[in-house]
C-alpha positions in Angstrom: -8.2 -33.1 25.8 -4.5 -31.9 24.6 -3.4 -27.9 25.6 0.0 -27.6 24.4 0.3 -25.0 21.0 1.0 -27.3 18.0 4.8 -27.7 17.6 4.5 -25.6 14.0 2.5 -22.7 15.7 5.7 -22.4 18.4 8.1 -22.4 15.7 6.6 -19.6 13.8 6.8 -17.3 17.1 10.4 -17.8 16.7 10.4 -17.1 13.7 8.9 -13.7 14.3 11.2 -13.1 17.0 13.6 -13.5 14.6 12.5 -11.4 11.8 11.9 -8.7 14.4 14.9 -9.0 16.1 17.1 -8.8 12.3 14.5 -6.2 10.2 12.0 -4.5 12.7 14.5 -3.6 15.8 17.1 -2.0 13.7 15.1 -0.2 11.6 13.7 1.2 15.1 17.0 1.8 15.8 17.9 4.2 12.6 18.0 7.3 12.0 16.1 8.4 16.0 13.3 6.5 14.9 13.2 5.5 18.6 11.3 8.8 19.3 8.0 7.3 17.9 8.2 4.8 21.3 10.3 6.3 23.9 9.0 9.5 26.1 8.9 11.9 23.0 6.4 9.7 21.2 3.4 11.8 21.5 4.8 14.5 20.5 6.6 12.7 17.2 3.8 10.8 15.9 1.5 13.9 16.5 1.3 17.1 14.1 -0.4 19.1 16.7 0.0 22.0 14.8 -1.9 20.3 11.2 -5.6 19.2 12.9 -3.5 16.6 15.7 -2.9 14.1 12.4 -0.3 11.3 12.5 2.9 13.2 11.4 3.9 12.0 7.6 7.2 10.6 8.6 5.7 8.1 11.6 3.1 6.9 8.4 6.2 6.7 6.4 7.9 4.2 9.1 4.7 1.9 9.9 4.3 1.4 6.1 8.0 0.6 5.8 7.8 -2.0 8.8 4.9 -3.2 6.7 6.6 -3.7 3.4 9.5 -5.4 4.8 6.7 -8.1 7.1 5.1 -8.3 3.7 8.6 -9.4 1.4 9.2 -11.8 4.7 6.0 -13.6 4.4 4.3 -12.6 7.5 2.0 -9.4 7.0 -0.6 -11.3 4.9 -0.7 -14.2 7.3 -4.3 -14.3 8.3 -5.8 -14.0 4.7 -6.1 -17.1 2.1 -3.4 -18.4 0.0 -5.3 -17.1 -3.3 -4.4 -13.3 -1.6 -0.6 -14.5 -0.5 -1.5 -15.6 3.2 -1.0 -18.3 4.7 -4.8 -19.2 5.9 -4.2 -18.4 9.5 -6.5 -20.0 11.8 -8.0 -17.8 15.0 -6.1 -19.9 16.9 -2.9 -19.0 15.4 -4.0 -15.6 15.0 -4.9 -15.3 18.7 -1.6 -16.5 19.9 0.4 -14.3 17.6 -1.3 -11.7 18.8 -1.2 -12.0 22.6 2.6 -12.8 21.7 3.2 -9.5 19.7 2.0 -7.6 22.6 3.4 -9.2 25.6 7.0 -8.0 23.6 5.7 -4.3 24.6 5.7 -1.3 22.8 8.2 -1.6 19.3 7.4 -0.9 16.0 6.7 -4.6 15.1 3.0 -4.0 17.1 1.7 -0.7 17.3 -2.1 -0.9 17.8 -2.8 2.9 18.2 -3.3 2.5 14.7 -4.1 -1.3 14.1 -0.4 -1.7 13.0 1.0 -5.0 13.2 3.6 -7.1 11.2 1.1 -9.8 11.1 -2.2 -7.8 10.2 -5.5 -7.7 10.3 -7.1 -7.2 6.5 -10.9 -7.7 6.9 -11.6 -5.3 4.0 -9.6 -8.4 1.3 -12.1 -10.7 2.6 -15.2 -8.2 2.8 -15.0 -7.8 -1.3 -14.4 -11.3 -1.4 -17.4 -12.2 0.0 -20.1 -9.0 -0.7 -18.0 -7.8 -3.8 -18.7 -8.5 -7.5 -16.1 -9.7 -9.8 -15.4 -6.0 -10.8 -14.6 -4.4 -7.3 -12.6 -7.5 -6.8 -10.3 -7.5 -9.5 -10.2 -3.1 -9.1 -9.7 -3.0 -5.3 -8.2 -6.0 -3.7 -4.8 -5.7 -5.4 -4.7 -2.2 -4.1 -5.3 -3.2 -0.8 -2.8 -5.5 -0.7 -0.1 -3.1 -1.7 -1.9 -0.5 0.0 -2.9 1.9 -3.0 -6.1 1.1 -2.0 -6.8 2.6 1.7 -10.6 2.4 2.9 -12.4 4.2 5.3 -15.7 2.9 7.2 -18.6 4.9 8.1 -21.1 3.9 9.9 -21.4 5.5 13.3 -22.4 9.0 13.3 -23.1 12.1 15.6 -26.3 11.0 17.1 -26.4 7.0 16.5 -23.3 4.8 17.6 -23.9 1.3 18.7 -28.2 2.1 17.3 -27.1 1.5 14.1 -30.1 0.9 12.7 -31.7 4.4 13.3 -28.5 5.7 11.5 -29.8 9.4 9.8 -27.4 9.2 6.6 -30.0 8.2 3.5 -29.2 7.1 0.0 -31.8 7.7 -2.7 -32.2 6.5 -5.9 -31.4 8.8 -8.8 -30.2 8.3 -12.0 -27.7 10.8 -13.6 -26.9 11.2 -17.6 -29.3 8.2 -17.9 -26.4 6.5 -15.3 -28.8 4.7 -12.4 -27.1 5.3 -9.2 -27.9 6.9 -5.7 -27.7 10.3 -4.0 -26.6 10.4 -0.4 -26.8 12.5 2.2 -25.5 12.7 6.3 -22.4 12.6 8.3 -20.4 10.0 10.0 -18.2 9.9 13.1 -14.8 8.4 14.0 -14.2 7.6 9.7 -10.8 6.2 11.0 -8.3 6.6 8.4 -10.2 9.3 5.9 -7.4 11.3 5.8 -5.4 9.0 3.8 -8.2 7.1 2.1 -8.9 6.8 -0.8 -12.6 5.5 -0.4 -15.0 5.6 2.3 -17.3 2.6 2.4 -20.6 4.3 3.6 -23.7 2.9 5.4 -27.0 4.7 4.7 -30.7 3.8 4.5 -32.3 3.2 1.3 -35.2 1.7 2.7 -37.6 1.0 5.6 -38.0 3.1 9.0 -35.5 3.9 12.1 -34.6 0.5 13.9 -35.0 -1.4 11.0 -32.0 -4.2 10.5 -32.9 -4.6 6.5 -33.3 -1.4 4.5 -29.4 -0.1 4.6 -27.0 -0.4 2.1 -23.5 -0.1 1.8 -21.8 2.0 -0.7 -18.6 2.3 -1.6 -18.0 6.2 -1.8 -14.2 7.7 -3.5 -12.9 10.0 -0.6 -12.3 13.0 -2.7 -16.1 12.7 -4.3 -17.5 15.9 -4.7 -20.0 16.4 -1.4 -17.3 14.4 0.7 -16.4 17.0 3.4 -14.1 16.4 6.5 -15.4 18.6 9.1 -13.0 18.4 11.6 -10.9 15.6 13.6 -11.3 14.8 16.4 -9.3 15.2 19.5 -9.0 12.4 21.3 -7.2 10.6 24.9 -4.8 8.7 22.4 -3.5 10.9 20.1 -2.9 11.3 17.4 -5.9 11.4 15.6 -7.3 10.1 13.0 -10.9 10.2 13.3 -12.9 12.4 11.6 -16.2 14.0 11.5 -17.2 13.6 7.6 -20.5 15.0 5.9 -21.6 13.9 2.5 -24.3 16.2 0.7 -25.9 15.4 -2.1 -22.7 12.4 -2.9 -23.6 10.5 -6.1 -22.4 6.7 -6.7 -23.4 4.6 -9.3 -24.6 1.1 -9.1 -21.4 -0.4 -9.1 -20.6 1.1 -5.7 -23.1 -1.3 -4.1 -21.4 -3.4 -1.8 -23.3 -6.7 -1.1 -27.0 -6.7 -1.7 -29.2 -3.2 -1.3 -30.8 -3.1 1.8 -28.3 -5.8 3.4 -25.6 -3.7 4.2 -25.6 -4.8 8.2 -24.1 -8.3 6.9 -21.3 -6.5 5.8 -20.7 -4.3 8.5 -20.7 -7.4 10.8 -19.1 -9.6 8.6 -15.8 -9.1 10.4 -16.8 -8.6 14.2 -16.0 -11.4 15.4 -12.2 -12.1 14.0 -11.7 -8.7 15.3 -12.3 -9.1 18.6 -10.9 -12.3 19.1 -7.5 -11.0 17.7 -8.1 -7.3 19.7 -8.8 -9.4 23.0 -5.7 -11.2 22.5 -3.7 -8.6 21.8 -5.3 -6.8 25.1 -4.1 -10.1 26.8 -1.2 -9.7 25.8 -0.6 -6.0 26.7 -1.6 -7.0 30.4 0.8 -9.7 30.7 3.6 -7.4 29.7 2.8 -5.1 32.2 2.5 -7.6 35.3 5.9 -8.9 34.0 7.2 -5.8 33.9 5.9 -4.9 37.3 7.0 -8.0 39.1 10.5 -7.3 37.5 10.7 -3.9 39.0 9.3 -5.2 42.4 11.9 -7.5 42.4 14.4 -4.8 41.6 13.0 -1.9 43.6 14.3 -1.4 47.4 13.0 1.5 49.1 13.8 1.3 53.2 17.0 -1.6 52.0 13.8 -3.8 51.6 12.8 -5.2 47.9 9.3 -4.2 47.3 8.3 -7.5 46.1 8.2 -8.3 49.8 5.0 -6.6 50.9 1.9 -8.8 50.2 0.5 -4.6 49.2 2.7 -5.0 46.0 2.1 -8.9 45.6 -1.7 -9.4 46.3 -2.9 -7.1 43.0 -0.3 -8.8 41.0 -1.2 -12.1 41.9 -5.1 -11.2 41.2 -4.1 -10.0 37.5 -2.6 -13.1 36.7 -4.6 -15.2 37.7 -7.4 -13.7 35.2 -4.3 -13.3 32.7 -4.0 -17.0 33.0 -7.7 -17.9 33.0 -8.1 -15.1 30.2 -6.1 -16.8 28.0 -7.4 -20.3 28.3 -11.0 -18.9 27.0 -9.3 -17.0 24.3 -7.8 -19.7 22.8 -10.6 -22.4 23.5 -13.0 -19.5 22.0 -10.5 -19.2 18.4 -10.2 -22.6 18.4 -14.2 -23.6 18.7 -14.1 -21.0 16.0 -12.1 -22.6 13.4 -14.2 -25.6 14.2 -17.4 -24.1 12.4 -18.7 -22.2 9.3 -18.2 -18.3 9.7 -22.1 -17.8 9.4 -22.3 -20.2 13.0 -20.1 -18.0 14.6 -23.0 -15.4 15.3 -25.1 -18.0 16.9 -23.2 -20.4 18.9 -19.8 -18.4 20.0 -20.7 -14.8 19.6 -21.0 -14.7 23.3 -17.5 -15.9 23.9 -16.3 -13.8 21.6 -17.8 -11.1 24.0 -16.1 -12.8 27.5 -13.1 -12.4 25.9 -13.0 -9.1 24.3 -14.5 -7.2 27.0 -13.2 -8.5 29.7 -9.5 -8.5 28.0 -10.2 -5.1 27.2 -10.7 -4.3 30.9 -8.0 -6.5 32.5 -5.8 -4.6 30.2 -6.5 -1.0 31.4 -6.3 -2.3 35.3 -3.0 -4.0 35.0 -1.7 -0.5 33.3 -2.7 1.2 36.4 -1.4 -1.0 38.4 1.7 -1.1 36.9 1.5 2.9 37.1 1.2 2.2 40.9 4.0 -0.2 41.7 6.3 2.1 39.3 5.1 4.8 41.2 6.6 8.1 40.0 8.2 6.8 36.7 5.2 4.7 35.8 3.1 7.5 35.8 5.8 9.2 33.5 5.8 8.5 29.6 9.5 7.3 30.4 7.5 4.3 30.9 5.0 2.2 28.3 2.0 2.3 31.2 0.4 5.1 30.1 0.1 4.5 26.5 -0.9 0.8 27.1 -3.8 2.6 29.2 -4.9 5.4 26.8 -4.9 3.2 24.0 -6.6 0.0 25.3 -8.9 1.8 27.1 -10.6 3.1 23.5 -11.9 -1.0 23.0 -13.6 -0.4 26.1 -15.6 1.8 23.9 -14.9 1.4 20.0 -14.8 -2.4 19.8 -18.4 -2.8 20.5 -18.7 -1.3 23.9 -18.6 -2.9 27.0 -22.4 -2.6 27.6 -22.9 -4.1 23.9 -20.9 -6.9 24.7 -22.4 -7.6 27.7 -26.3 -7.6 26.5 -24.8 -10.0 23.9 -23.3 -12.6 26.7 -26.9 -11.8 28.5 -28.9 -12.8 25.3 -27.0 -15.9 25.3 -27.2 -16.8 29.3 -30.8 -15.8 29.5 -32.2 -17.5 26.2 -32.8 -14.4 24.4 -30.8 -15.6 21.4 -28.6 -17.9 20.4 -28.9 -21.6 20.5 -30.7 -21.6 23.9 -33.5 -19.3 22.5 -35.5 -22.3 21.9 -35.8 -24.0 25.4 -35.6 -20.9 27.1 -38.9 -19.9 25.1 -40.3 -23.3 25.6 -39.3 -23.5 29.3 -41.4 -20.2 30.4 -44.2 -21.0 32.7 -47.3 -19.7 32.2 -48.7 -17.1 35.0 -52.0 -17.7 37.1 -54.6 -16.7 35.3 -52.4 -16.6 31.9 -53.9 -18.8 29.1 -53.8 -22.1 29.7 
């Protein structure tokens, strides 16, 4: 078994480093753009008087970085070649995302709003696999040049992880002789709605609460009559672009349907595993960065005339974190490699527990590493002059939003105890008959 990374992958990491040094770092240094990354970052990025939204100049800077990355052939790396990508594998994307996050805070990779010079563009593949020919033709080019931007309306005020109980309804209704759907309901955490051209709204169109079937995915123009941004939800990690949105008698035609009617949850689940393994790799990279910075500081800092690094109270917590980083890296890369070896529909059945292990543990590890880095650095670590509080605030949300820890642990338990996954049949057949039960 060879654990060495492929030579062409390590060469590509070097290409990315060169691109960052030649294109992205100079852009970050221009016109005091450093204010978005130093101790002023939260105020520079956030329009506190304008609802807490990202400032336009912050979003414009991110867009320019993405344009440069796209021209250099990096932004679409994970996409198929037919869309200008490089057919990036799960293993390659995991290694790349870890590498970028391990460089620390910067314009090359700021995941507060999912920005990276190597992008995650799941809606392109959703439309490829579920969209009609007309939807693909009309929307995919716009997604690639960012003239089309999609928000995602799944979570509701009363329903988060329990998506099958959603209260938003889509009812069949014809208008002016055209068949379509009338939508009523509310969605929460509809990220990016302030700049979205459309929102993918999930609504119950048949069946009962709790049924997996009966939910449809509908592409709703973001400024359609009846669509209203009710409020922007201020978060631990500002700025915010996560609104509560209401849909009141919003009508769309049948051409808005994405995928088969009643099967919308398949659309919602389409990119879960790709997102989670890549995001786990980013959390791993950020955790490694916190450990590395803490070790360097402990070696340099000399209170009472002796380096901090000589004290076991400093050493041992960092040793534990460094050990977890090394072990988790192996699991993430093994899981990503295994994902590359099987068809996409099989990932849910065979590997979803491993993906969940990687994701929930990486997010927790990153928070622990950032917290420890603050402690090792003392007062300056607690300040905004170091990036650790930013890393903590950002990655803390992933313990909730990327499928909560509890939901992911339940998925692992389902595979472990044979309630789902490849062990289910064996587990069912091995259940012992209780005394007094059927013979």
